[in-house]
C-alpha positions, 0 to 999 in steps of 0.5 A, a space after each residue: 500500500 503506497 503512502 498517500 503523499 501529505 498536503 503541505 499546510 496552505 499559507 495564509 497571506 500575510 503569515 511568514 513561516 505561520 506567524 503572521 507578518 506586519 510592518 511592525 514586526 518587521 520594522 522590530 526586527 530590521 530597526 535601521 535598514 528596513 525603517 522605512 517600513 515603520 508604520 509610523 511613517 503611514 501614520 494618518 495623523 501626518 496627513 489629518 485636516 488639522 495639519 492641513 489647517 496649520 499648513 495653510 496658514 503658513 502657506 498663506 502667510 508665505 505666498 503673501 510675503 513672497 509677493 511682497 518681496 517680488 513686488 517692489 523690484 518688480 514695479 522698480 523695473 517697470 518704471 524704468 522701462 517706462 522711463 526708457 522706453 519712448 512708445 510708452 512714455 508717448 502713450 502715457 502722455 496722449 492718453 492722459 492729455 485727450 482723456 483730460 480734455 475730453 471730461 474738462 469740456 464735458 461737465 457732465 462727464 467731469 461730474 461722473 467721473 467725480 462721482 464715481 471715483 468717490 463714491 462707489 469705486 473708492 477704496 475705502 467704499 471697496 474695502 468695507 464692502 470686502 470687510 462686510 462679506 469677511 464678517 457674512 463668512 465669519 458668520 457662516 463658520 468659514 474660518 479659513 474663506 474669511 482669512 483669505 479674504 481679509 489678509 488679501 485685502 489687506 496684503 494689496 493695500 500695504 502693498 500699494 503703499 510700500 510700491 508708492 513709496 519704493 518708485 516714488 514716481 511724480 502724478 501728472 502736470 497738466 496745464 488744466 488739471 481738474 482734480 488733485 490727489 496727494 501721494 506718490 503715483 505708480 502704482 494707482 491705489 484705486 485700480 489696485 484696491 479695484 482689481 484685487 476687491 472684485 477679484 476677491 469678492 467674484 471668488 467668495 461670491 460666485 458659488 452663491 449666485 446662479 449659473 445664468 447670472 454669473 456672466 453679469 457678475 463679471 461684467 459687473 467686475 470688469 466694469 467696475 475695474 476698468 472704469 476705475 482705471 479711466 477716470 483715474 487716468 481722465 481726472 488727471 491724477 494717473 498715468 496709464 502705465 500707473 494704472 496699469 501696474 495697479 491691475 497688475 499687482 492686485 491681479 498677481 497678489 490674489 492669485 499667489 494667496 488663491 494659490 494657497 488656498 487651493 493647496 490647502 483643500 488639496 492637501 485636505 482631500 477636497 476637491 479644487 474647483 475650477 474658477 467659475 465655482 469659486 473657491 468655496 463652491 460648498 458655501 452654495 449648499 450651505 455644508 460645513 466646509 471643514 475637511 473633517 466633515 467631509 469623511 462623514 458626509 462620504 460614510 453616510 453615502 451623502 454626497 460631497 465626500 472628498 474628491 481627490 485630484 
């Protein structure tokens, strides 16, 4: 009678020589050579929402500081180019003379330009509007978005003042001035504040605006930005290059801080929305924007769980 061969015991996955294998046991046997397999390296605490919040604050401040460092040399370079490039100098002088003459000979246009630049398009008015939106965000407990909007608006004002002092450009001196403004000329504070404030308001409030009304919101922002620049040139208190510099600096500042906000969302496991959706699409639905609430909603089967890119 031939002996039947004995079947070898079936090896379970994850077991080595009858003992269950684990990364903790493996790293304990070889602490130095295989320390990369330690479970501590892959602990979820390293990527927790709380740590992402701390990184968001540091990234936001880093973005503002990096922009502040690079803005002054950029402004000085723009002024040097303006001073040495004859076509831009001719554009500055020609546009200032023509626009100023157009409002000087039309009292209604002059009064409209003064009313708009001292009223709804004044930097104080726009900053108060952004401050009201920040207060509304705080009431909705949208802490990070409120921090982003407030810090970006504050940085825009401080950056404009620093660049003005660093460049020290004299304002236009026209034969028949219709308005006077104190301080230096480059960049235009009205133009920079209009660009930064309108961009902040759009990125915050777009989720609350119906899709059919969003083109109107973009149009209103564009009219405010362009109209602010044109009125400052027409009143003879800024050159064309002053207005262009204000627009560029305001847009660059908002873009740098918005990048920090998107980076925080990505690190927190939240979807980074497209530009037409604003920075925080959760405002439209009233759901909690906190990253800690996203896994709970996904576990309950509710829409709005984290979507990673």
